[in-house]
CHARMM-style PDB file with segment names, atoms N, HN, CA, C and O in Angstrom:
ATOM      1  N   MET     1      -1.549 -68.268  51.070  1.00  0.00      PROA
ATOM      2  CA  MET     1      -0.912 -67.331  49.803  1.00  0.00      PROA
ATOM      3  C   MET     1      -0.124 -66.236  50.538  1.00  0.00      PROA
ATOM      4  O   MET     1      -0.580 -65.658  51.524  1.00  0.00      PROA
ATOM      5  N   LYS     2       1.081 -65.981  50.008  1.00  0.00      PROA
ATOM      6  HN  LYS     2       1.452 -66.450  49.207  1.00  0.00      PROA
ATOM      7  CA  LYS     2       1.817 -64.885  50.355  1.00  0.00      PROA
ATOM      8  C   LYS     2       1.679 -63.714  49.579  1.00  0.00      PROA
ATOM      9  O   LYS     2       1.966 -63.804  48.385  1.00  0.00      PROA
ATOM     10  N   THR     3       1.303 -62.660  50.019  1.00  0.00      PROA
ATOM     11  HN  THR     3       1.070 -62.587  50.989  1.00  0.00      PROA
ATOM     12  CA  THR     3       1.156 -61.385  49.181  1.00  0.00      PROA
ATOM     13  C   THR     3       2.270 -60.527  49.505  1.00  0.00      PROA
ATOM     14  O   THR     3       2.608 -60.321  50.671  1.00  0.00      PROA
ATOM     15  N   ARG     4       2.884 -59.990  48.446  1.00  0.00      PROA
ATOM     16  HN  ARG     4       2.609 -60.158  47.499  1.00  0.00      PROA
ATOM     17  CA  ARG     4       4.185 -58.995  48.745  1.00  0.00      PROA
ATOM     18  C   ARG     4       3.361 -57.601  48.863  1.00  0.00      PROA
ATOM     19  O   ARG     4       2.247 -57.366  48.394  1.00  0.00      PROA
ATOM     20  N   PRO     5       4.227 -56.713  49.634  1.00  0.00      PROA
ATOM     21  CA  PRO     5       3.512 -55.460  50.070  1.00  0.00      PROA
ATOM     22  C   PRO     5       3.129 -54.560  48.900  1.00  0.00      PROA
ATOM     23  O   PRO     5       2.147 -53.836  49.064  1.00  0.00      PROA
ATOM     24  N   GLY     6       3.840 -54.512  47.635  1.00  0.00      PROA
ATOM     25  HN  GLY     6       4.637 -55.101  47.502  1.00  0.00      PROA
ATOM     26  CA  GLY     6       3.528 -53.869  46.479  1.00  0.00      PROA
ATOM     27  C   GLY     6       2.232 -54.403  46.006  1.00  0.00      PROA
ATOM     28  O   GLY     6       1.305 -53.626  45.774  1.00  0.00      PROA
ATOM     29  N   ILE     7       2.116 -55.605  45.857  1.00  0.00      PROA
ATOM     30  HN  ILE     7       2.869 -56.235  46.046  1.00  0.00      PROA
ATOM     31  CA  ILE     7       0.791 -56.408  45.488  1.00  0.00      PROA
ATOM     32  C   ILE     7      -0.227 -56.047  46.201  1.00  0.00      PROA
ATOM     33  O   ILE     7      -1.256 -55.721  45.609  1.00  0.00      PROA
ATOM     34  N   CYS     8      -0.178 -56.023  47.549  1.00  0.00      PROA
ATOM     35  HN  CYS     8       0.658 -56.288  48.030  1.00  0.00      PROA
ATOM     36  CA  CYS     8      -1.191 -55.597  48.559  1.00  0.00      PROA
ATOM     37  C   CYS     8      -1.694 -54.308  48.358  1.00  0.00      PROA
ATOM     38  O   CYS     8      -2.881 -54.036  48.177  1.00  0.00      PROA
ATOM     39  N   ALA     9      -0.729 -53.495  48.397  1.00  0.00      PROA
ATOM     40  HN  ALA     9       0.235 -53.715  48.544  1.00  0.00      PROA
ATOM     41  CA  ALA     9      -1.188 -51.964  48.195  1.00  0.00      PROA
ATOM     42  C   ALA     9      -1.939 -51.692  46.956  1.00  0.00      PROA
ATOM     43  O   ALA     9      -2.681 -50.710  46.947  1.00  0.00      PROA
ATOM     44  N   ARG    10      -1.847 -52.399  45.964  1.00  0.00      PROA
ATOM     45  HN  ARG    10      -1.244 -53.197  45.972  1.00  0.00      PROA
ATOM     46  CA  ARG    10      -2.596 -52.289  44.619  1.00  0.00      PROA
ATOM     47  C   ARG    10      -3.942 -52.980  44.541  1.00  0.00      PROA
ATOM     48  O   ARG    10      -4.801 -52.658  43.721  1.00  0.00      PROA
ATOM     49  N   LYS    11      -4.079 -53.911  45.401  1.00  0.00      PROA
ATOM     50  HN  LYS    11      -3.381 -54.173  46.068  1.00  0.00      PROA
ATOM     51  CA  LYS    11      -5.349 -54.628  45.306  1.00  0.00      PROA
ATOM     52  C   LYS    11      -6.455 -54.195  46.065  1.00  0.00      PROA
ATOM     53  O   LYS    11      -6.108 -53.679  47.127  1.00  0.00      PROA
ATOM     54  N   ARG    12      -7.763 -54.236  45.859  1.00  0.00      PROA
ATOM     55  HN  ARG    12      -8.045 -54.656  44.996  1.00  0.00      PROA
ATOM     56  CA  ARG    12      -8.802 -53.806  46.657  1.00  0.00      PROA
ATOM     57  C   ARG    12      -8.974 -54.650  47.774  1.00  0.00      PROA
ATOM     58  O   ARG    12      -8.963 -55.880  47.742  1.00  0.00      PROA
ATOM     59  N   ARG    13      -9.156 -53.842  48.891  1.00  0.00      PROA
ATOM     60  HN  ARG    13      -9.165 -52.842  48.917  1.00  0.00      PROA
ATOM     61  CA  ARG    13      -9.409 -54.574  50.304  1.00  0.00      PROA
ATOM     62  C   ARG    13     -10.817 -54.899  50.522  1.00  0.00      PROA
ATOM     63  O   ARG    13     -11.639 -54.082  50.106  1.00  0.00      PROA
ATOM     64  N   TYR    14     -11.256 -56.023  51.140  1.00  0.00      PROA
ATOM     65  HN  TYR    14     -10.588 -56.686  51.478  1.00  0.00      PROA
ATOM     66  CA  TYR    14     -12.558 -56.380  51.677  1.00  0.00      PROA
ATOM     67  C   TYR    14     -12.585 -56.609  53.081  1.00  0.00      PROA
ATOM     68  O   TYR    14     -11.819 -57.469  53.515  1.00  0.00      PROA
ATOM     69  N   SER    15     -13.251 -56.059  53.790  1.00  0.00      PROA
ATOM     70  HN  SER    15     -13.873 -55.360  53.437  1.00  0.00      PROA
ATOM     71  CA  SER    15     -13.311 -56.085  55.331  1.00  0.00      PROA
ATOM     72  C   SER    15     -13.761 -57.476  55.811  1.00  0.00      PROA
ATOM     73  O   SER    15     -13.300 -57.964  56.843  1.00  0.00      PROA
ATOM     74  N   SER    16     -14.716 -58.135  55.007  1.00  0.00      PROA
ATOM     75  HN  SER    16     -15.090 -57.739  54.169  1.00  0.00      PROA
ATOM     76  CA  SER    16     -15.074 -59.529  55.456  1.00  0.00      PROA
ATOM     77  C   SER    16     -14.988 -60.388  54.391  1.00  0.00      PROA
ATOM     78  O   SER    16     -14.984 -59.928  53.249  1.00  0.00      PROA
ATOM     79  N   GLU    17     -14.912 -61.675  54.612  1.00  0.00      PROA
ATOM     80  HN  GLU    17     -14.915 -62.049  55.540  1.00  0.00      PROA
ATOM     81  CA  GLU    17     -14.923 -62.949  53.666  1.00  0.00      PROA
ATOM     82  C   GLU    17     -16.166 -62.617  52.920  1.00  0.00      PROA
ATOM     83  O   GLU    17     -16.108 -62.580  51.691  1.00  0.00      PROA
ATOM     84  N   ASP    18     -17.378 -62.351  53.586  1.00  0.00      PROA
ATOM     85  HN  ASP    18     -17.426 -62.381  54.585  1.00  0.00      PROA
ATOM     86  CA  ASP    18     -18.721 -62.447  52.680  1.00  0.00      PROA
ATOM     87  C   ASP    18     -18.612 -61.387  51.672  1.00  0.00      PROA
ATOM     88  O   ASP    18     -19.021 -61.646  50.541  1.00  0.00      PROA
ATOM     89  N   GLU    19     -18.078 -60.136  51.941  1.00  0.00      PROA
ATOM     90  HN  GLU    19     -17.746 -59.926  52.860  1.00  0.00      PROA
ATOM     91  CA  GLU    19     -17.918 -59.168  51.085  1.00  0.00      PROA
ATOM     92  C   GLU    19     -17.180 -59.570  49.885  1.00  0.00      PROA
ATOM     93  O   GLU    19     -17.601 -59.346  48.750  1.00  0.00      PROA
ATOM     94  N   ALA    20     -15.982 -60.216  50.163  1.00  0.00      PROA
ATOM     95  HN  ALA    20     -15.640 -60.398  51.084  1.00  0.00      PROA
ATOM     96  CA  ALA    20     -15.091 -60.625  49.002  1.00  0.00      PROA
ATOM     97  C   ALA    20     -15.669 -61.685  48.273  1.00  0.00      PROA
ATOM     98  O   ALA    20     -15.471 -61.692  47.058  1.00  0.00      PROA
ATOM     99  N   ILE    21     -16.318 -62.547  48.761  1.00  0.00      PROA
ATOM    100  HN  ILE    21     -16.479 -62.541  49.748  1.00  0.00      PROA
ATOM    101  CA  ILE    21     -17.119 -63.726  48.001  1.00  0.00      PROA
ATOM    102  C   ILE    21     -18.047 -62.986  47.096  1.00  0.00      PROA
ATOM    103  O   ILE    21     -18.038 -63.123  45.872  1.00  0.00      PROA
ATOM    104  N   ALA    22     -18.917 -62.127  47.815  1.00  0.00      PROA
ATOM    105  HN  ALA    22     -18.924 -62.016  48.809  1.00  0.00      PROA
ATOM    106  CA  ALA    22     -19.866 -61.543  46.807  1.00  0.00      PROA
ATOM    107  C   ALA    22     -19.303 -60.823  45.603  1.00  0.00      PROA
ATOM    108  O   ALA    22     -19.783 -60.958  44.478  1.00  0.00      PROA
ATOM    109  N   ALA    23     -18.184 -59.993  45.904  1.00  0.00      PROA
ATOM    110  HN  ALA    23     -17.794 -59.883  46.819  1.00  0.00      PROA
ATOM    111  CA  ALA    23     -17.530 -59.472  44.592  1.00  0.00      PROA
ATOM    112  C   ALA    23     -16.870 -60.428  43.716  1.00  0.00      PROA
ATOM    113  O   ALA    23     -16.797 -60.207  42.508  1.00  0.00      PROA
ATOM    114  N   ALA    24     -16.331 -61.598  44.309  1.00  0.00      PROA
ATOM    115  HN  ALA    24     -16.391 -61.777  45.291  1.00  0.00      PROA
ATOM    116  CA  ALA    24     -15.849 -62.588  43.330  1.00  0.00      PROA
ATOM    117  C   ALA    24     -16.849 -63.252  42.539  1.00  0.00      PROA
ATOM    118  O   ALA    24     -16.580 -63.594  41.387  1.00  0.00      PROA
ATOM    119  N   LEU    25     -18.094 -63.489  43.100  1.00  0.00      PROA
ATOM    120  HN  LEU    25     -18.312 -63.211  44.035  1.00  0.00      PROA
ATOM    121  CA  LEU    25     -19.209 -64.196  42.252  1.00  0.00      PROA
ATOM    122  C   LEU    25     -19.802 -63.261  41.295  1.00  0.00      PROA
ATOM    123  O   LEU    25     -20.534 -63.664  40.392  1.00  0.00      PROA
ATOM    124  N   GLY    26     -19.493 -61.945  41.472  1.00  0.00      PROA
ATOM    125  HN  GLY    26     -18.898 -61.618  42.206  1.00  0.00      PROA
ATOM    126  CA  GLY    26     -19.954 -60.784  40.514  1.00  0.00      PROA
ATOM    127  C   GLY    26     -19.064 -60.612  39.337  1.00  0.00      PROA
ATOM    128  O   GLY    26     -19.350 -59.969  38.327  1.00  0.00      PROA
ATOM    129  N   ALA    27     -18.014 -61.219  39.556  1.00  0.00      PROA
ATOM    130  HN  ALA    27     -17.782 -61.741  40.376  1.00  0.00      PROA
ATOM    131  CA  ALA    27     -16.884 -60.941  38.428  1.00  0.00      PROA
ATOM    132  C   ALA    27     -17.127 -61.814  37.210  1.00  0.00      PROA
ATOM    133  O   ALA    27     -17.798 -62.843  37.279  1.00  0.00      PROA
ATOM    134  N   GLN    28     -16.562 -61.372  36.088  1.00  0.00      PROA
ATOM    135  HN  GLN    28     -16.017 -60.536  36.032  1.00  0.00      PROA
ATOM    136  CA  GLN    28     -16.747 -62.064  34.857  1.00  0.00      PROA
ATOM    137  C   GLN    28     -15.575 -63.207  34.762  1.00  0.00      PROA
ATOM    138  O   GLN    28     -15.743 -64.075  33.906  1.00  0.00      PROA
ATOM    139  N   VAL    29     -14.627 -63.256  35.423  1.00  0.00      PROA
ATOM    140  HN  VAL    29     -14.490 -62.551  36.118  1.00  0.00      PROA
ATOM    141  CA  VAL    29     -13.668 -64.202  35.670  1.00  0.00      PROA
ATOM    142  C   VAL    29     -13.563 -64.908  36.897  1.00  0.00      PROA
ATOM    143  O   VAL    29     -13.737 -64.238  37.914  1.00  0.00      PROA
ATOM    144  N   THR    30     -13.299 -66.196  37.028  1.00  0.00      PROA
ATOM    145  HN  THR    30     -13.157 -66.741  36.201  1.00  0.00      PROA
ATOM    146  CA  THR    30     -13.213 -66.869  38.184  1.00  0.00      PROA
ATOM    147  C   THR    30     -12.188 -66.354  39.262  1.00  0.00      PROA
ATOM    148  O   THR    30     -10.982 -66.450  39.037  1.00  0.00      PROA
ATOM    149  N   LEU    31     -12.646 -65.827  40.395  1.00  0.00      PROA
ATOM    150  HN  LEU    31     -13.626 -65.749  40.578  1.00  0.00      PROA
ATOM    151  CA  LEU    31     -11.825 -65.345  41.372  1.00  0.00      PROA
ATOM    152  C   LEU    31     -12.177 -66.004  42.703  1.00  0.00      PROA
ATOM    153  O   LEU    31     -13.265 -66.543  42.906  1.00  0.00      PROA
ATOM    154  N   ARG    32     -11.224 -65.932  43.567  1.00  0.00      PROA
ATOM    155  HN  ARG    32     -10.340 -65.494  43.402  1.00  0.00      PROA
ATOM    156  CA  ARG    32     -11.331 -66.424  44.884  1.00  0.00      PROA
ATOM    157  C   ARG    32     -10.903 -65.524  45.910  1.00  0.00      PROA
ATOM    158  O   ARG    32      -9.993 -64.761  45.585  1.00  0.00      PROA
ATOM    159  N   PRO    33     -11.373 -65.434  47.135  1.00  0.00      PROA
ATOM    160  CA  PRO    33     -10.912 -64.484  48.098  1.00  0.00      PROA
ATOM    161  C   PRO    33      -9.937 -65.267  49.139  1.00  0.00      PROA
ATOM    162  O   PRO    33      -9.989 -66.464  49.422  1.00  0.00      PROA
ATOM    163  N   TYR    34      -9.079 -64.335  49.612  1.00  0.00      PROA
ATOM    164  HN  TYR    34      -9.038 -63.362  49.382  1.00  0.00      PROA
ATOM    165  CA  TYR    34      -8.114 -64.948  50.568  1.00  0.00      PROA
ATOM    166  C   TYR    34      -7.643 -63.961  51.543  1.00  0.00      PROA
ATOM    167  O   TYR    34      -7.509 -62.774  51.245  1.00  0.00      PROA
ATOM    168  N   ARG    35      -7.390 -64.436  52.704  1.00  0.00      PROA
ATOM    169  HN  ARG    35      -7.499 -65.400  52.946  1.00  0.00      PROA
ATOM    170  CA  ARG    35      -6.972 -63.236  53.744  1.00  0.00      PROA
ATOM    171  C   ARG    35      -5.553 -63.069  53.688  1.00  0.00      PROA
ATOM    172  O   ARG    35      -4.732 -63.984  53.739  1.00  0.00      PROA
ATOM    173  N   CYS    36      -5.301 -61.783  53.575  1.00  0.00      PROA
ATOM    174  HN  CYS    36      -5.969 -61.040  53.533  1.00  0.00      PROA
ATOM    175  CA  CYS    36      -3.673 -61.183  53.276  1.00  0.00      PROA
ATOM    176  C   CYS    36      -3.112 -61.215  54.698  1.00  0.00      PROA
ATOM    177  O   CYS    36      -3.750 -60.791  55.662  1.00  0.00      PROA
ATOM    178  N   ALA    37      -1.962 -61.707  54.775  1.00  0.00      PROA
ATOM    179  HN  ALA    37      -1.443 -62.051  53.992  1.00  0.00      PROA
ATOM    180  CA  ALA    37      -1.203 -61.684  55.900  1.00  0.00      PROA
ATOM    181  C   ALA    37      -0.677 -60.463  56.281  1.00  0.00      PROA
ATOM    182  O   ALA    37      -0.304 -60.241  57.433  1.00  0.00      PROA
ATOM    183  N   LEU    38      -0.611 -59.450  55.147  1.00  0.00      PROA
ATOM    184  HN  LEU    38      -0.914 -59.630  54.211  1.00  0.00      PROA
ATOM    185  CA  LEU    38       0.042 -58.112  55.527  1.00  0.00      PROA
ATOM    186  C   LEU    38      -0.890 -57.142  56.073  1.00  0.00      PROA
ATOM    187  O   LEU    38      -0.521 -56.478  57.042  1.00  0.00      PROA
ATOM    188  N   CYS    39      -2.133 -56.958  55.547  1.00  0.00      PROA
ATOM    189  HN  CYS    39      -2.433 -57.498  54.761  1.00  0.00      PROA
ATOM    190  CA  CYS    39      -3.183 -56.076  56.019  1.00  0.00      PROA
ATOM    191  C   CYS    39      -4.359 -56.665  56.796  1.00  0.00      PROA
ATOM    192  O   CYS    39      -5.213 -56.020  57.404  1.00  0.00      PROA
ATOM    193  N   ARG    40      -4.266 -58.033  56.676  1.00  0.00      PROA
ATOM    194  HN  ARG    40      -3.572 -58.558  56.182  1.00  0.00      PROA
ATOM    195  CA  ARG    40      -5.525 -58.786  57.645  1.00  0.00      PROA
ATOM    196  C   ARG    40      -6.824 -58.517  56.879  1.00  0.00      PROA
ATOM    197  O   ARG    40      -7.840 -58.907  57.455  1.00  0.00      PROA
ATOM    198  N   ASP    41      -6.967 -57.987  55.816  1.00  0.00      PROA
ATOM    199  HN  ASP    41      -6.142 -57.669  55.348  1.00  0.00      PROA
ATOM    200  CA  ASP    41      -8.186 -57.824  54.997  1.00  0.00      PROA
ATOM    201  C   ASP    41      -8.285 -58.890  53.905  1.00  0.00      PROA
ATOM    202  O   ASP    41      -7.301 -59.587  53.659  1.00  0.00      PROA
ATOM    203  N   TYR    42      -9.289 -59.025  53.326  1.00  0.00      PROA
ATOM    204  HN  TYR    42     -10.089 -58.458  53.526  1.00  0.00      PROA
ATOM    205  CA  TYR    42      -9.328 -60.050  52.304  1.00  0.00      PROA
ATOM    206  C   TYR    42      -9.115 -59.367  50.650  1.00  0.00      PROA
ATOM    207  O   TYR    42      -9.608 -58.291  50.313  1.00  0.00      PROA
ATOM    208  N   HSD    43      -8.442 -60.078  49.921  1.00  0.00      PROA
ATOM    209  HN  HSD    43      -8.042 -60.953  50.194  1.00  0.00      PROA
ATOM    210  CA  HSD    43      -8.158 -59.584  48.584  1.00  0.00      PROA
ATOM    211  C   HSD    43      -8.793 -60.852  47.474  1.00  0.00      PROA
ATOM    212  O   HSD    43      -9.106 -61.959  47.914  1.00  0.00      PROA
ATOM    213  N   LEU    44      -8.903 -60.542  46.208  1.00  0.00      PROA
ATOM    214  HN  LEU    44      -8.649 -59.643  45.850  1.00  0.00      PROA
ATOM    215  CA  LEU    44      -9.191 -61.517  45.281  1.00  0.00      PROA
ATOM    216  C   LEU    44      -8.173 -61.971  44.684  1.00  0.00      PROA
ATOM    217  O   LEU    44      -7.192 -61.227  44.656  1.00  0.00      PROA
ATOM    218  N   THR    45      -8.083 -63.202  44.079  1.00  0.00      PROA
ATOM    219  HN  THR    45      -8.880 -63.806  44.102  1.00  0.00      PROA
ATOM    220  CA  THR    45      -7.034 -63.736  43.416  1.00  0.00      PROA
ATOM    221  C   THR    45      -7.685 -64.766  42.219  1.00  0.00      PROA
ATOM    222  O   THR    45      -8.726 -65.401  42.389  1.00  0.00      PROA
ATOM    223  N   SER    46      -6.896 -64.802  41.027  1.00  0.00      PROA
ATOM    224  HN  SER    46      -6.051 -64.286  40.888  1.00  0.00      PROA
ATOM    225  CA  SER    46      -7.431 -65.788  40.032  1.00  0.00      PROA
ATOM    226  C   SER    46      -6.729 -66.988  40.209  1.00  0.00      PROA
ATOM    227  O   SER    46      -7.104 -67.919  39.496  1.00  0.00      PROA
ATOM    228  N   ARG    47      -5.709 -67.217  41.063  1.00  0.00      PROA
ATOM    229  HN  ARG    47      -5.405 -66.460  41.642  1.00  0.00      PROA
ATOM    230  CA  ARG    47      -4.980 -68.388  41.343  1.00  0.00      PROA
ATOM    231  C   ARG    47      -5.885 -69.372  41.953  1.00  0.00      PROA
ATOM    232  O   ARG    47      -6.699 -68.908  42.752  1.00  0.00      PROA
ATOM    233  N   THR    48      -5.906 -70.657  41.733  1.00  0.00      PROA
ATOM    234  HN  THR    48      -5.246 -71.034  41.084  1.00  0.00      PROA
ATOM    235  CA  THR    48      -6.616 -71.542  42.235  1.00  0.00      PROA
ATOM    236  C   THR    48      -5.971 -72.628  43.120  1.00  0.00      PROA
ATOM    237  O   THR    48      -6.666 -73.290  43.891  1.00  0.00      PROA
ATOM    238  N   LYS    49      -4.694 -72.803  43.012  1.00  0.00      PROA
ATOM    239  HN  LYS    49      -4.130 -72.266  42.385  1.00  0.00      PROA
ATOM    240  CA  LYS    49      -3.926 -73.925  43.511  1.00  0.00      PROA
ATOM    241  C   LYS    49      -4.063 -73.874  45.090  1.00  0.00      PROA
ATOM    242  O   LYS    49      -3.630 -72.868  45.651  1.00  0.00      PROA
ATOM    243  N   GLY    50      -4.601 -74.823  45.803  1.00  0.00      PROA
ATOM    244  HN  GLY    50      -4.953 -75.640  45.348  1.00  0.00      PROA
ATOM    245  CA  GLY    50      -4.701 -74.944  47.032  1.00  0.00      PROA
ATOM    246  C   GLY    50      -5.807 -74.028  47.797  1.00  0.00      PROA
ATOM    247  O   GLY    50      -5.895 -73.921  49.020  1.00  0.00      PROA
ATOM    248  N   MET    51      -6.556 -73.449  46.920  1.00  0.00      PROA
ATOM    249  HN  MET    51      -6.484 -73.537  45.926  1.00  0.00      PROA
ATOM    250  CA  MET    51      -7.584 -72.733  47.604  1.00  0.00      PROA
ATOM    251  C   MET    51      -9.033 -73.399  47.456  1.00  0.00      PROA
ATOM    252  O   MET    51      -9.308 -74.173  46.539  1.00  0.00      PROA
ATOM    253  N   LYS    52      -9.803 -73.066  48.319  1.00  0.00      PROA
ATOM    254  HN  LYS    52      -9.580 -72.437  49.064  1.00  0.00      PROA
ATOM    255  CA  LYS    52     -11.208 -73.694  48.545  1.00  0.00      PROA
ATOM    256  C   LYS    52     -12.009 -73.024  47.294  1.00  0.00      PROA
ATOM    257  O   LYS    52     -11.725 -71.937  46.792  1.00  0.00      PROA
ATOM    258  N   SER    53     -13.026 -73.854  46.907  1.00  0.00      PROA
ATOM    259  HN  SER    53     -13.257 -74.737  47.316  1.00  0.00      PROA
ATOM    260  CA  SER    53     -14.032 -73.411  45.879  1.00  0.00      PROA
ATOM    261  C   SER    53     -14.967 -72.622  46.418  1.00  0.00      PROA
ATOM    262  O   SER    53     -15.314 -72.667  47.598  1.00  0.00      PROA
ATOM    263  N   LEU    54     -15.457 -71.782  45.466  1.00  0.00      PROA
ATOM    264  HN  LEU    54     -15.174 -71.745  44.508  1.00  0.00      PROA
ATOM    265  CA  LEU    54     -16.627 -70.921  45.972  1.00  0.00      PROA
ATOM    266  C   LEU    54     -17.952 -71.720  45.646  1.00  0.00      PROA
ATOM    267  O   LEU    54     -17.954 -72.660  44.851  1.00  0.00      PROA
ATOM    268  N   PRO    55     -19.031 -71.299  46.289  1.00  0.00      PROA
ATOM    269  CA  PRO    55     -20.321 -71.891  45.982  1.00  0.00      PROA
ATOM    270  C   PRO    55     -20.677 -71.531  44.459  1.00  0.00      PROA
ATOM    271  O   PRO    55     -20.282 -70.461  43.995  1.00  0.00      PROA
ATOM    272  N   PRO    56     -21.361 -72.349  43.752  1.00  0.00      PROA
ATOM    273  CA  PRO    56     -21.819 -72.178  42.251  1.00  0.00      PROA
ATOM    274  C   PRO    56     -22.577 -70.915  42.361  1.00  0.00      PROA
ATOM    275  O   PRO    56     -23.254 -70.546  43.321  1.00  0.00      PROA
ATOM    276  N   ARG    57     -22.337 -70.217  41.080  1.00  0.00      PROA
ATOM    277  HN  ARG    57     -21.787 -70.516  40.300  1.00  0.00      PROA
ATOM    278  CA  ARG    57     -23.205 -68.935  40.833  1.00  0.00      PROA
ATOM    279  C   ARG    57     -24.584 -69.319  40.818  1.00  0.00      PROA
ATOM    280  O   ARG    57     -24.888 -70.500  40.649  1.00  0.00      PROA
ATOM    281  N   PRO    58     -25.551 -68.314  41.000  1.00  0.00      PROA
ATOM    282  CA  PRO    58     -26.909 -68.648  40.971  1.00  0.00      PROA
ATOM    283  C   PRO    58     -27.359 -68.613  39.606  1.00  0.00      PROA
ATOM    284  O   PRO    58     -26.842 -67.769  38.875  1.00  0.00      PROA
ATOM    285  N   ALA    59     -28.243 -69.392  39.131  1.00  0.00      PROA
ATOM    286  HN  ALA    59     -28.663 -70.078  39.725  1.00  0.00      PROA
ATOM    287  CA  ALA    59     -28.732 -69.302  37.695  1.00  0.00      PROA
ATOM    288  C   ALA    59     -29.406 -68.177  37.475  1.00  0.00      PROA
ATOM    289  O   ALA    59     -30.187 -67.734  38.317  1.00  0.00      PROA
ATOM    290  N   THR    60     -29.202 -67.644  36.433  1.00  0.00      PROA
ATOM    291  HN  THR    60     -28.567 -68.003  35.749  1.00  0.00      PROA
ATOM    292  CA  THR    60     -29.960 -66.370  35.932  1.00  0.00      PROA
ATOM    293  C   THR    60     -30.928 -66.626  34.862  1.00  0.00      PROA
ATOM    294  O   THR    60     -30.504 -67.270  33.903  1.00  0.00      PROA
ATOM    295  N   SER    61     -32.214 -66.222  34.844  1.00  0.00      PROA
ATOM    296  HN  SER    61     -32.559 -65.698  35.623  1.00  0.00      PROA
ATOM    297  CA  SER    61     -33.217 -66.699  33.934  1.00  0.00      PROA
ATOM    298  C   SER    61     -33.665 -65.442  33.213  1.00  0.00      PROA
ATOM    299  OT1 SER    61     -34.536 -65.504  32.346  1.00  0.00      PROA
TER     300      SER     61
END
């Protein structure tokens, strides 16, 4: 995924993929992490084309 500089500057950065996955799993909408080619950190996106799936959310009782 190619991120433009203006988009990268507005998005939250996660230093590790695990941190980004944890944030994505806690969101109300489906999000996926990706490594940004500009800042080399991880961002979240709602786009799904060509992206790997996250593990299923744990069941809450």
